[in-house]
Every structure is written in structure tokens, then in C-alpha cells.
C-alpha positions in Angstrom: 0.3 7.2 -0.3 2.1 3.9 -1.9 4.7 1.9 0.4 7.1 0.0 -1.5 6.4 2.0 -4.9 9.3 -0.1 -7.0 8.8 0.4 -10.3 5.5 3.1 -10.0 3.6 0.8 -12.0 0.5 1.2 -10.0 1.6 4.6 -8.1 1.2 6.2 -12.1 -2.0 4.5 -13.2 -4.1 5.3 -10.5 -2.7 9.3 -9.8 -4.0 8.9 -14.2 -7.1 7.6 -13.3 -7.4 10.8 -10.1 -5.7 13.6 -11.5 -7.2 15.9 -8.5 -5.6 13.9 -6.0 -2.5 14.2 -5.0 0.1 11.0 -4.3 3.3 10.3 -2.4 5.3 7.2 -3.7 7.8 5.6 -1.3 10.9 3.8 -1.8 13.5 2.4 0.3 16.2 1.5 -2.8 16.4 5.0 -5.0 17.3 3.0 -7.9 14.4 1.3 -8.1 12.6 4.3 -7.6 13.9 6.1 -10.8 12.5 4.1 -12.5 9.0 5.0 -10.8 9.9 8.7 -11.5 10.8 8.3 -15.3 7.3 6.2 -15.8 5.9 9.2 -13.6 8.0 12.0 -15.7 7.1 10.0 -18.9 3.0 10.5 -18.9 3.9 14.3 -17.7 2.0 13.4 -14.7 2.1 16.5 -11.5 0.5 14.8 -8.8 2.7 12.3 -7.9 6.1 13.2 -5.3 8.1 10.3 -4.8 10.2 10.1 -1.7 13.4 8.2 -0.9 12.8 6.4 3.2 11.7 3.8 5.0 8.0 3.7 6.5 9.6 3.9 9.6 10.2 7.4 9.3 6.5 8.0 7.8 5.9 10.8 11.6 9.0 12.6 10.3 7.6 13.4 6.8 3.8 13.7 7.8 1.5 15.7 9.9 -1.5 13.4 12.2 -4.1 12.9 10.1 -2.4 14.3 6.8 -3.3 10.9 4.7 -6.1 9.5 3.8 -5.3 6.4 2.2 -2.0 4.1 2.2 -1.3 1.4 0.0 0.7 -1.3 0.4 1.3 -3.3 -2.5 3.1 -7.0 -2.0 6.1 -6.1 0.7 8.2 -8.3 1.3 6.5 -10.9 3.4 9.5 -11.3 6.1 7.8 -15.4 6.7 10.5 -16.0 9.0 9.0 -14.9 12.6 11.9 -14.0 14.6 11.4 -11.2 10.9 8.0 -10.7 11.6 8.9 -7.4 13.4 9.8 -5.8 9.9 6.6 -6.9 8.3 5.1 -3.2 6.6 1.5 -4.5 8.5 2.6 -5.2 11.6 1.3 -3.7 15.0 4.6 -1.1 15.1 4.0 0.2 11.5 0.3 0.4 12.4 0.5 2.8 15.0 2.8 4.8 12.4 -0.1 5.1 10.2 -2.4 5.5 12.4 -0.7 8.4 13.6 -0.2 10.0 9.7 -4.1 8.6 8.7 -6.8 10.5 8.7 -10.0 9.5 10.8 -11.7 7.4 8.5 -8.8 6.7 6.2 -7.3 3.7 4.9 -4.7 0.7 4.0 -5.9 -0.8 1.4 -3.1 -3.8 0.8 -2.5 -6.5 -1.6 -0.6 -9.7 -1.7 0.2 -13.4 -3.3 1.9 -14.8 -0.1 -1.2 -16.2 1.9 0.5 -16.9 5.4 1.3 -13.0 5.3 -1.8 -12.1 4.3 -3.5 -13.6 7.0 -1.3 -12.4 9.8 -2.0 -9.4 8.7 -5.3 -9.4 9.2 -5.4 -10.6 12.4 -2.7 -7.8 13.4 -5.6 -5.3 11.2 -7.8 -6.5 14.6 -5.7 -6.2 17.5 -5.0 -2.8 16.9 -7.6 0.4 16.0 -8.2 -0.5 12.5 -11.7 -2.0 11.1 -10.7 -4.3 7.8 -13.9 -3.4 5.8 -13.4 -5.6 2.8 -10.9 -9.6 2.7 -10.8 -10.7 -0.7 -9.1 -14.0 -1.0 -8.7 -14.1 -5.2 -9.7 -10.4 -5.8 -9.1 -11.2 -9.9 -10.9 -15.0 -10.4 -13.1 -13.3 -12.5 -11.1 -11.2 -14.5 -8.9 -8.4 -13.7 -10.0 -5.4 -11.6 -8.6 -2.6 -10.3 -5.0 -1.2 -11.2 -2.2 -3.4 -11.3 1.4 -4.0 -9.7 4.4 -4.9 -11.8 4.2 -8.1 -9.4 0.7 -8.6 -9.6 -0.1 -8.4 -13.1 3.1 -11.3 -13.3 1.5 -13.2 -10.3 -2.5 -12.5 -12.1 -1.1 -14.2 -15.8 0.3 -17.2 -13.8 -3.6 -18.1 -12.1 -1.9 -17.5 -8.6 -4.3 -15.9 -6.3 -4.3 -12.6 -5.2 -5.1 -11.7 -1.4 -7.0 -7.8 -0.7 -8.4 -6.3 2.5 -8.8 -3.0 3.3 -8.3 -1.5 6.9 -9.9 1.5 8.0 -9.4 3.7 11.0 -12.0 4.6 13.3 -14.0 8.5 12.5 -15.7 9.8 8.9 -15.0 7.3 6.0 -15.1 9.8 3.7 -11.8 10.0 2.7 -11.0 6.3 2.3 
């Protein structure tokens, strides 16, 4: 699952690379999600589903342990302290993700915002998640993996991309 799929570049490219995996893309903004839907349709993808809902409601749509991976790419950093509770990597959301992730499931997080990255690492450490990997300049030696539209733009501007993977306790074969 990708939370906040935006225009769908990451979801579509990842789904193309893994045709035997079902990808769910959540997006709260319907008119943006339409672009993602069109991208998936243009590629003829059958392994992508789109849901127009907030991450707050994941437990209403998915059973405990149903998801293997959650991607959070370039979410809103909500930079002021009074808005910290809205950050998708905050403790409140990590509890929701922990419920719907399978044992050993993982959160893959990327951002261009260093304060959000540091906040997120601290939040992971304060919960049951274990940070498996933390990279402070993902594309320093050249592009790595599938990029989002934002990521491509930031990389072309020479900005560092921060990436981490945090796993839920259990069998890690799913992440």
C-alpha cells in the first residue's frame, strides 16, 4: 500500500515491476487520484486498486495483519509543533499501521525534509517498529529504485532524499 499516492508514478511503476503483487494506493484528494487511475489504466495494470480515503481509516478497510508493506513517500511534513499530530509518521498513525501490517511487515518512508525524517526515526524508535535501514542521501551515487514525481524533481535539483525502512516485529519475509 502507498499512502498518499498523488499522481501515481510510484504506485504504477512499482506495480509494473511486481505484477504478481496487489498494490493499494490511498489518496485523500480525488482529483489528484484520477491522474493516478489514468496512469494505471494506460499501462493496463490489473494489480492496482485506488481508495479515496484518509490514513486515519485504514482499520475500517483492512483486517489486522492484512498488509505486507506500507510506503509513505513525501508526505506533508506539517512543520509546526502544533500540527505534529497530523504527520503520517507520528505515533498515532504508527499504531494504526501496526494493526494492519502483518508480523514482519515494513514501512518504507522517503522524504526530502530532514526535520520530518529525524522526527520519524524518533517515532519509530518509540514504538514497536525497528528501523532496519536509514539513508541520508539515497541517490548520492545515482538513482535508486522507483521515484515519485516529487522525488524525481528533488533529485534533479540535487537535493538529498532521506529514506528509512522500519519493520514490525515478527517474520520479516513479508517486507
